[in-house]
Structure formats: structure tokens, C-alpha cells
N, C-alpha and C positions, 0 to 999 in steps of 0.2 A: 649833749648837755641837758641838764634838767630843765624842763619847761612845765609851767603850770598856767593854764589858760582858762579863765573864768568866763562864763556867759550866763545869760538868763535874767540879768537885772532889768530894772525898768521902773515905771511909774504905776502905782497901784493904789486903789482907795483903801481906807481903813476897813479891816475885816476881810480883805482880799487875800489872794495867795500868789506866790511865785515859787518857781523851782530854779535854783542855781545849779550850774554844772561846773565841774573843774576837770578839764582834760589834762592828764599827766603824761609825760614822756621823758625818756632819757634815763630812767632808772627802773628797778624792779618794784613796781607799784605795790604789789601784795606784801612786800617786806616791811612797809612803813606805816606808822600811824599818820593820819592826816587830820588837819584842824582847819576850821573856818574861824577867821577873825573878822571883826568889823571895826570901823573907825569913823567918827564924826569930827569935823573940824573943831579944834579946841579941846578935844577929849583924847584920853589915851586909848590905844587899841585895846579891845577886849576880846577874850575868847568867847566864841559863840557855841561851838560844838566840836567835839573830837571823836574820831573813830579809830580805834587801835587795830592793828593788823590781825588781831585774833578776834575781832568782832565786838568788843566792848565799846560802848558809847558813853559820852559824858556831855552834859549841857549846862550852859549858864542858867541860873535860876530864872532869869528874865524871859527865857524862851522855852523852858520846859513845858511840855504839853502842847506846844504850838509848832515847833520846828522838829524836823526829823533829818538826821544825817544818815547817809547810806553810801555804799560804794559798790562798784562793779569791777572786780579784780580782773575779769576777762577782757574788759574794754578799757581798763585803766582810767576810769572816771569816778569822781566823787560827786555826790549830790547834796543839796540842802533844800528840803521841802519846807517852805515857810507858809503856814496857814494863820488865819486870824491876825493878819499884820496890823501893827499899831504904828502911830506916828513916830514913836520913839525907836522904832526899828530902822528908821531912815539912817543910812550910813553907806560907806563903801565897804563891800564885803571882799575879803581876801581868802584865797585858797593857799594853804601852806603845807609843807611837808614836815612832819614831826608832831610829837605830842606836846601838850601844854606845859608839862613839867620840864622837859629838856629844852623846850623852845624850838621854833621852826628854823630850818636852815635855808629854805627856799620859799619865796613868795611869788604869787601871781601878780598880775598888774592891777587887779581889783575890778569889781563891777558895782555900779551904783544902784542902790535900791532907794526909791523915794516913795514914802507912804503919805499920801495927801489927797484930800477931797477937792 
């Protein structure tokens, strides 16, 4: 069955960096677009970044220039490198299968990122 397992979240000071990972299994990873979402209590989930299976990337305006999405199709892993983190980046981050237009069909369990001094 499809599984998406995130890791790498944690507590970081403003201006710091984290790298999230998403280990995928149960499907042909290289055939699918993958997307990172995030959610804060009381707010709707928002798309953070997407990477299509042909390599094109797309980012939310709020993270452009700070976050980088990447994938390793040989290892079935997706990454989100987050630099210059801001307090407003605090959220639960979810790895999902699918692009932002079609909407995801599978979600990981989420990993918490807290940006605080």
C-alpha cells in the first residue's frame, strides 16, 4: 500500500534551517508529482511546494527564495530544504502524492516545524 513518511521536523530559531524528508513506498515514485503542504491550527492547509515528475517545481510566494523542493527517484525520497525560517513558517508539514491542481490522493502523517526563539 502507499505510504508516505515524513521526518526532519523540530524546533529551530528564526533564521535557521531544517530539511524535511518524505520516504515514499508502495507505488512507482518517479511517475508522480509530489507536493508539500502545511497547516496551522485554525487555518486552511496551504501548498508549500510541488515537484512534478518531469522536474518542474512550483512554490508558494511566501517561501520562494527560502525553500527548495527536491526528490531522489532512485531512493524514493522527497525533500524540502527550508532556510531563513520565519515564525510564520511554524506549522505541521505534510508530504502528499499528487500535484496541487489535481489535489493529493495520499498524505503522510505530518511533521511539526516550530520556529521560535
